[in-house]
C-alpha positions as a Markdown table, in Angstrom:
| # | Residue | x | y | z |
|---|---|---|---|---|
| 1 | Unk | 12.1 | 6.0 | 9.0 |
| 2 | Unk | 8.6 | 5.0 | 8.2 |
| 3 | Unk | 7.2 | 7.6 | 10.6 |
| 4 | Unk | 9.1 | 10.2 | 8.6 |
| 5 | Unk | 7.6 | 8.8 | 5.4 |
| 6 | Unk | 4.1 | 9.0 | 6.9 |
| 7 | Unk | 4.6 | 12.6 | 7.9 |
| 8 | Unk | 5.8 | 13.5 | 4.4 |
| 9 | Unk | 2.9 | 11.7 | 2.8 |
| 10 | Unk | 0.5 | 13.6 | 5.0 |
| 11 | Unk | 2.2 | 16.8 | 3.9 |
| 12 | Unk | 1.7 | 15.7 | 0.2 |
| 13 | Unk | 5.4 | 15.3 | -0.3 |
| 14 | Unk | 5.1 | 11.9 | -1.9 |
| 15 | Unk | 8.5 | 11.7 | -3.7 |
| 16 | Unk | 10.3 | 12.4 | -0.4 |
| 17 | Unk | 8.0 | 10.0 | 1.4 |
| 18 | Unk | 8.9 | 7.2 | -1.1 |
| 19 | Unk | 12.6 | 7.9 | -0.4 |
| 20 | Unk | 12.0 | 7.2 | 3.3 |
| 21 | Unk | 9.9 | 4.1 | 2.6 |
| 22 | Unk | 12.7 | 2.9 | 0.2 |
| 23 | Unk | 15.2 | 3.2 | 3.0 |
| 24 | Unk | 13.0 | 1.3 | 5.5 |
| 25 | Unk | 12.2 | -1.4 | 2.9 |
| 26 | Unk | 15.8 | -1.9 | 1.7 |
| 27 | Unk | 17.1 | -2.3 | 5.2 |
| 28 | Unk | 14.4 | -4.8 | 6.1 |
| 29 | Unk | 14.4 | -8.6 | 5.9 |
| 30 | Unk | 11.3 | -10.4 | 4.5 |
| 31 | Unk | 10.4 | -11.7 | 8.0 |
| 32 | Unk | 10.2 | -8.2 | 9.4 |
| 33 | Unk | 6.5 | -7.9 | 10.5 |
| 34 | Unk | 6.6 | -4.1 | 9.6 |
| 35 | Unk | 7.6 | -4.7 | 6.0 |
| 36 | Unk | 4.1 | -5.2 | 4.6 |
| 37 | Unk | 3.1 | -1.9 | 6.2 |
| 38 | Unk | 6.0 | -0.1 | 4.7 |
| 39 | Unk | 5.2 | -1.5 | 1.3 |
| 40 | Unk | 1.6 | -0.5 | 1.7 |
| 41 | Unk | 2.5 | 3.0 | 2.7 |
| 42 | Unk | 4.9 | 3.3 | -0.3 |
| 43 | Unk | 2.1 | 1.9 | -2.6 |
| 44 | Unk | -0.2 | 4.7 | -1.4 |
| 45 | Unk | 2.3 | 7.4 | -2.4 |
| 46 | Unk | 3.0 | 5.6 | -5.7 |
| 47 | Unk | -0.7 | 5.6 | -6.6 |
| 48 | Unk | -1.0 | 9.3 | -5.9 |
| 49 | Unk | 2.0 | 9.8 | -8.2 |
| 50 | Unk | 0.3 | 7.6 | -10.8 |
| 51 | Unk | 3.0 | 5.0 | -10.7 |
| 52 | Unk | 0.4 | 2.3 | -10.8 |
| 53 | Unk | 2.3 | -0.8 | -11.8 |
| 54 | Unk | 4.9 | -0.1 | -9.1 |
| 55 | Unk | 2.1 | 0.3 | -6.5 |
| 56 | Unk | 0.5 | -3.0 | -7.6 |
| 57 | Unk | 3.9 | -4.7 | -7.2 |
| 58 | Unk | 4.3 | -3.3 | -3.7 |
| 59 | Unk | 0.8 | -4.5 | -2.8 |
| 60 | Unk | 1.3 | -7.9 | -4.1 |
| 61 | Unk | 4.6 | -8.3 | -2.2 |
| 62 | Unk | 2.9 | -7.0 | 1.0 |
| 63 | Unk | 0.1 | -9.4 | 0.6 |
| 64 | Unk | 2.4 | -12.3 | -0.1 |
| 65 | Unk | 4.2 | -11.5 | 3.2 |
| 66 | Unk | 0.9 | -10.9 | 5.0 |
| 67 | Unk | -2.3 | -12.1 | 3.3 |
| 68 | Unk | -4.4 | -10.2 | 5.9 |
| 69 | Unk | -2.7 | -6.8 | 5.4 |
| 70 | Unk | -5.7 | -4.6 | 4.9 |
| 71 | Unk | -3.4 | -1.6 | 4.5 |
| 72 | Unk | -2.1 | -3.2 | 1.3 |
| 73 | Unk | -5.6 | -3.9 | -0.1 |
| 74 | Unk | -6.6 | -0.2 | -0.2 |
| 75 | Unk | -3.9 | 1.1 | -2.5 |
| 76 | Unk | -4.2 | -2.2 | -4.4 |
| 77 | Unk | -7.8 | -1.5 | -5.1 |
| 78 | Unk | -7.1 | 2.1 | -6.0 |
| 79 | Unk | -4.4 | 1.1 | -8.4 |
| 80 | Unk | -6.8 | -1.2 | -10.3 |
| 81 | Unk | -9.4 | 1.5 | -10.3 |
| 82 | Unk | -6.9 | 3.9 | -11.9 |
| 83 | Unk | -6.2 | 1.2 | -14.6 |
| 84 | Unk | -10.0 | 1.1 | -15.3 |
| 85 | Unk | -10.4 | -2.4 | -13.9 |
| 86 | Unk | -13.3 | -1.6 | -11.6 |
| 87 | Unk | -14.3 | -5.3 | -11.2 |
| 88 | Unk | -10.9 | -6.2 | -9.8 |
| 89 | Unk | -10.8 | -3.1 | -7.7 |
| 90 | Unk | -14.2 | -4.0 | -6.2 |
| 91 | Unk | -13.1 | -7.6 | -5.6 |
| 92 | Unk | -10.1 | -6.4 | -3.7 |
| 93 | Unk | -12.2 | -4.1 | -1.5 |
| 94 | Unk | -14.6 | -7.0 | -0.8 |
| 95 | Unk | -11.6 | -8.9 | 0.5 |
| 96 | Unk | -10.7 | -6.0 | 2.7 |
| 97 | Unk | -14.3 | -5.9 | 4.1 |
| 98 | Unk | -14.2 | -9.6 | 4.8 |
| 99 | Unk | -11.0 | -9.0 | 6.9 |
| 100 | Unk | -12.4 | -5.9 | 8.7 |
| 101 | Unk | -16.1 | -6.1 | 8.7 |
| 102 | Unk | -16.5 | -3.1 | 11.1 |
| 103 | Unk | -14.1 | -0.7 | 9.2 |
| 104 | Unk | -16.5 | 2.0 | 8.1 |
| 105 | Unk | -13.7 | 3.6 | 6.0 |
| 106 | Unk | -13.9 | 0.7 | 3.5 |
């Protein structure tokens, strides 16, 4: 399910990708270790579709489930940047860098 969502996201088919992520998320329990990743992936598509508050909610949920989920920090930061809250976006990116010091993509 999530692999299909990733492929759709890469093809810029974000509405369809979100449908796949929704299915994976709805069929998952909170203790599923993949749930934070699925929420993060959906948040990335939501940011692109400018559904900023929904993206933030997904990131918050992913980080509640896994506080070290760097994949959630990226769309979380982008969402706050879209809202014009550059300070908060920067703080979130700093947290990501603390978790993954060698990640040159951050």
